N, C-alpha and C positions, 0 to 999 in steps of 0.2 A: 318736506315731502308732504304733497297734497293728496287728499282722498276724494273720489268722486264716484257717482254711479255709473258713468260711462265716459269713456275718452274717444274722441273722434280725430283720426290722423288724416289731415287734409280737408279742405273746405270746398270741394266741389259739391255740385247739387246733390249728389248721393249722399255724402256724409252729412251735409247740412240737413237734408230732409229727414234722415234717420235721427240725427241730434235734436232737431226740432220736435219731432214726434215724441221722443222720449222725454223732452223737457215738458211737453204738454201733459204727460203722464205724472209729472211732478218729480223727475229724475234730474239730479244735478250733473250737468254735461260739461266736459272740458273739451274745447275745440282748439286744435293746434294747426297753424298754417305756415308753412315755410316762406311763403311770400308776404309782401307788405299789404296786399289786398285779399279779402276774402272772396271765394266764388269760382276759382279754377277757371274754366272756359266761360263761365257766366260772369263776367266782369266787363267793365270800361275803364278807359283811362283818358285823362284830358291831354290834348295836344293842339297847340297853336289855335286855340279858341273853338275847338270842336270836342265833343265828348265821342270818343272812339269806341264803337261796339266790337268786342272781340269775338264773340260766339254766335249771337242769336239773330238770325235773319227772320224766322218766323217760328212760332210754337204751334204744333199741330193740335187740332181739336178744340177743347173747351166746350163742347156740347154736353148736354145733360148726361149722356152716357159715358163720358170721359172720366176716368177715375182721378185725374188730376183735379178736377173741379171740386170733388169731394175732399181731396187732401188739403187743398188751399182753404177751404171753408173750415175744416177741422182745426187747422193751425191758426185761423183768425187772421189770416194775411190777404184774403180776398179783398178785404175792404181798403188795404193799403195801396194796392197795385192797380194801375189802369191798364187793361188790356185793350189794345186798339186792333180792331178787325181790319185785316188787309183787304183791299178792293178786289183783288183777284188772286189766283193760286199763282200762275206765272204766265209769261209769255216765252215764245221760243221762236229762234229764227235760224233757218238752214235752207240751202238752195233747193232741196227735195220738196220743201214745204210751200215754195213760193213766198206769199205774204206771211207776216207773222201768225202764228197760231196762238191764241189766248185761251188759257184754260180757266173757266170761272170756278168758284166754289160752289158745292152742292152736287149731290149724286146725279140728280135730273138734269141739272144744268150743265154738268161736265159731259154726261151721255150725249145731250143734244148738241153741244158745240163739236164733239168729236165726230158724230154721225153726220152733222152738216158738212164738215170738211171732208170726210171719208164715207160717203154713203154706200159704197158697195161692201164696206165691213160693218154694216149696222148691227148684224146679228152678233158678231164677234165683239164688238164694242159693248153691246148689252151683256154679254156673258163676262167681259172684263170687269165693268163695274158692279155686276151682281156678285161676282166672286170675291172682290175686295170687300164689299159690304158685308157678306155672309162670314167670311173669315174674320174680320175686325170684330163682329159681334160675339163670335164664338170665343176669340182670344180675350176680349174684355171680360167675359163672363169667367173664363179660367183664371185670369189674372187677379180679379177681384174676390174670388171665393175659394181658390185652392188651399189657402192656408187655414181654412176652418175645418176641423175634424168632421163635424157633423155633415158638412156639405160633401166632403169627400166620401163618407160613408154611404150617403143617399145617391150619389151620382156616378161613382166609379163603376158600379154594376151595369149602368145603362150608358157609359161613355161612348161606346161605338155607335150608338143610336143617336145620341144628342149632339155628338161632335164629329159626325160624319165627314164633313168638308175639312176639318182640321186634320184628322187622320189621313184622308186622301191626298192632302197637299203637303204632308210634313217633310218629305224629301224632294219637293219640286223646287227647282230654281226659277228665278225670274224669266231668264232667257229662254228656258224650255216652255215656259207657260206662254210667253208672247209668240214663240214660233207656232205653237199649237193653234193659237188663235188667228195670226196674221200672216203665217207663212214667211215669204221673203219680201213682204212690203215693208221696207224699214222706215218709210215716212210716218206711217201711223205709229210705229213704236218710238220713234224720236219725239213726236207730238205728245204721246201719253207719258213717256218717262224721262224727259230731259233733266229732271232733278234727280236722276240716279245717284249723283254726287252726294245727296243728303244722307245716303246709306252706304254705298259701296261704289267701287269703281268697275266691277264686273258683273253684268247680269246673270251669268251663268253660275257665279259664286255668290249670289244674293238669294237667301230664302225667301220664297214667295209668301211664307207666313209673316215674316218681319215686314216685307214690303207692304203687304196688305194691312197689317196693323197701323202702320205709320201713314202710308199713302192714303189709306181709306179714312183715317182719321182727318187728314186735311180735307178730303173731299166731303165728308159729312159735316164736321165741326168747324171748317174753316181755318185760316192761319191767323195768328196774332202776334202783335209786338208789345212789349211792356214799355209803356211811355217812360222815357229817360234811361232806358237801357236794361239789359239783363242783370246788371249790378244791383238793381232795385229789388229784384227777387232774392238774391243771395243776402243782401243786407237785411231784408225782412226776416229771413230764416235765422240769421245771427242774432237778431233781436229777440227771437222767441226763446232762443237758448239762454241768452243772458238775463232776460226777465224772469225765468224760473229759477234764478240763483247759480246758473252756470257761468262759465267764463269763455271768452274768445281771444286767443292770443296770436297775433301775427308776428312773422319774423322769427318762428321757432321751428327747428328742424328735429324730428324724431329720429334718434340714432339707435335705439335698442327697444325691442318688445320684451319685457321681463315675464318669464314664466315661473310659476309656482305650483308644484305637483302635476306638472305637465300641462297646465293650462294658462292662458294669458292672464296676467295679474297686474300689469302696470307698463310704464314706458319710462325711457329717459330721453330728455330733449336739451337742446342748447340753441343759443343764438345762431340764426342762419349765417349772419356775416361775422366771422371771426371765431365761431364755435366756442365761445366762452360761455359762462353763466349756466353751467350745466345744472339741471334739476331732475327730480324723479317724481313720478305721479303714480297713484294706485287706483285700479277700478276693476270690478269684476267682469266688464265687458269693454273690449277694445274694438272699435269700428275702423276699419281701414278704407279710406277713400283715396285709394292709390292702386297702381298696378300690382298684381300679385308678385311680380319680379321685384318690385321695390320693397314690398312688405317682407318677402322672403329674406332679403339682405338685412333686415333687421332682427331676424331670429337666430338663435344659436346654430351653428354650422351643422349640426347633426339633425336639426329639423327642417333645413331649407329644401332639401330634395323632395321629401315627402310633402311639404307644404305645397310646392309647385305642382306636384303630381301630374294629373292629366291636363291641367290648364297649360302647362309648359309646351304641349305640342299643338295647341290650337293656333290657327292662323290669325294673324293680327289684322286690323282694319287698315284703311288707307289713312294717308295724312293729307293736309290741305296746305296750300298758300292763300294768303289774303293780300290784297293792296287796299290800304285805306286811302280814302280821297275826300278832299274838301273842295268845293266849287264856290265861286262867288256869284254864280247864276244857277238857277234850277235846271237840273238835266232835261226837264220837260221841254225847255226851250230849244233843246237840240234833237227833239224827236222821241225821247224815252216816254213810253206810255205806260209801262207796268212797274210795280214795286220790285219785281224780280224778272229779269230778262235773260233767258239762256241762249248764249251766242254760240252755236256749233259751227265749227270751221268746215269748209267744203271737203277737206280730205277725210272727214269722218263720214263715211258711206253707210255705217250701221251703228246700232245702239252698242254693239260688242266693240267697236273702235274706242269707246269710252276708256277701256283698259289701257290703251297705249299713251294716254295723255301724260301721266305722271313723269314718264321716263323722257319726255322731250326736255324738261328742265335739267337733265343731267349734263347737258352741254351748253355751249354758247348758242345764242339764238341763231338759227339758220334754216329758213324755209317754213316749216309748218309752225303754226301757232296753235297753242292748246285751247281747248274750249274753256269758257268761263261763263259765270253768271254775274251780271251786274245788278246790284241791289240799290235802289234809290230810296233812302229812307224819307225823302222829302214828299213821297206819295201819301205819307201819314203825318200826324202831328207827334213825330218821334221824340222832339225835345233834345236833340243831339247837337244843335248848332244854334247860333243867334246872330244877330246883325245882318240878316240877309244871305248868310252862308248856308251851304247845304252839304250834308254828309252822305257819302256812298261808299260802297266796296266793291271790288272785284275778287272772285274766289275760284278756285279750281283745284285739281288734284296735285299732290306732290308726294315726295318719298325722300326720307332722310338720307338715303344713298346718294341723292344728287347733290348734296352739300356737306356732309359731315367730314369729308377727307380734304376739305379746301382750307387753306391758310385764310386768315381774317381778311387780307387785302384782296385775295382772288374771290373769296365769298362775296364781299361788299361789291366788287365790280360786275361780277355775274348777276347778282340780284338786281343791280341797277339796270343792267342790259335787259334783263327779262321784264323789269317794271315798265321800262321805256317801250319794249315791243308790245306788251299787253295794252298799255295805254293808247298806243298808236292804232292797235286792233279796234279798240273802244271807239276811237275817233273816226275809223272808217266806217263804223256801224252807225254813228251819231256825229256827223260832221261838224266840227267846231267846238266839240265839248272839251277837248284838251286845252283850249285856249282860255277856258275858265277855271282851270285848276290852281289853287292856291295852296294846297297841302297834298302831299303823297308820301306813303310810307309802306314797305313790304315786309311781311312776316312769312317765313318759309317753314318747311318741316323742321328745319334746324332750330327755329324760334319755338315751334310747338314743343320739341324736346326739352328745351330749356325751361319753359314755363310750365308745361303740364307734367314733366317728369315721366312721360310714358316711353316704353320701349319703341323705337322707331319714330318717336313723335307723332304716334297715331292718336287720332281724335275721337274714335268711336269704340274703343276697347278692342274686344275680339271681333273678327270679321263674322257677321250673321250668315254663315253659309248654310245650305240645305242640310249638311251633315251635322253641323253643331246647334243649330237653332232649336232642333227638336220641336217640341210643343210651345215654345215661347216661354218656358217656366225659368224664372230667375233663381239664381242659386248663390246665396250669401255665405253659406257654411264653408269652413275650412277644416282640415285635419287638426288644427289647434283649438280645442275647446275655449270658448270665451273670446275668439278672434273671428270677426265677421268681415265680409267685403261689402262695400256700399259704393260701387262706382260702375261706369259702363262695362267693366270687366266682369261683372257680376250679372249682367243682363244680356240676353241675346240680341244685341242690337244698341247702338249708342245714341247719341243726341241728348238733349235736354230731358225728353220724356223717358228715355231708357235709365238715365241717371236717377231721376225721382223715383221710378218705379223700383230700381235697385235699392234705393235708400229705404223705401217703405218696406221691402222684403227683409232688409237687415234689421229694421226696427221690429218687425214681428219676430224674428228669430231672438233678438236681444231680450225681448220681454219674457222668454222662456228661461232666461238666467236668473231672474229674480224671485 
């Protein structure tokens, strides 16, 4: 039996951030991961000469006001990682837009590009960008300071004055906000929000606060990619834990959270394959980088219902499919101009039609093709391929219900059929590109479920709805003392930033246990 200062269950960015911050404080941390690689969605794997990026298309922000910058410096890993700034935010194509609309980074630049394309909406576009900027600043302040008792004492009496915009929009959905600004003109909405899939599939069900925090961060601080892939970030965080006297063990599945006196006191784990080699570890703090539903199953039966509590009724986020692609010629040769190009099909007449995309994959391809984003990593020095090859991905909405009832043969056949249809759609947009393919592989919501171990195979934790996002305050606490959450399920909105902030919040809560 081992004894530690903290045990982290799961090695997504939330758990890694919490564990690394504790390690920087001199705590001995045990990290357990059921897979063979650390990182959760922030991983890469080798395939046919390519380094396949699993999760990260671009990371928002990294400007001076972004709290991630502070965390990276505090952990000392900012010097280990090379963040490549992307050339533009995105390009989007749809019949309503005519030629492609390209969104540059920068608030002023984005405002100018949108106003040039949609001059009659100049005033509304200005309000759009101003609102994103204002909300982002207020959310950043709240996120960075709210855990400090002295700050709460000074600011809560004047909260309604200092955070007026935050309170005004706390129950506003993105769809409602866009309707107020642009009425029935869907072209401008599609131009401004084609990357809705970074956050949700339903504009009415997406909190404006969360959208402003993330989208505003892209506009202000740009988008970045970690050279060599998101695995570089995960591995750097693991090294921080190990360097402080901790340990990181892959291929280990936690089967039980041990309670003593009503609080978390340790765990039992065994080999992920075969279930043998059982072991017990003790620590005063257990940090769960897993869905609450998964952690609940590790608790005694009488504790499970109370542990799930209000979280059990929260709506889940969407899932995604991805098609990993390798080319022997640069996609630019076939007309690809941007790092991320959102291809919106003609049947999508409005931003709200995003919600119907995932359901298309429930059947064999017939007629409508879902929207997708094509990401060309060759636009930067991503270091994901060699020998003149080029790595790219296609991604879009998916749902586990599309696949989980299929036998293996039917599943593989349908997946192949959709992969062929989506690659053909890509080839129609960029004629000849399919002929340069040397590698292709598809991951579905069923894949996400298997590897991320999330209910429904969701990728962003709970859905950041206007009703549940509140004031964007993360919540790592659980009804079991000593057991904390550090995943996208503990932050109102997912993605890499959401996971990192959830990890930081869990770290703050863990410090109070020592």
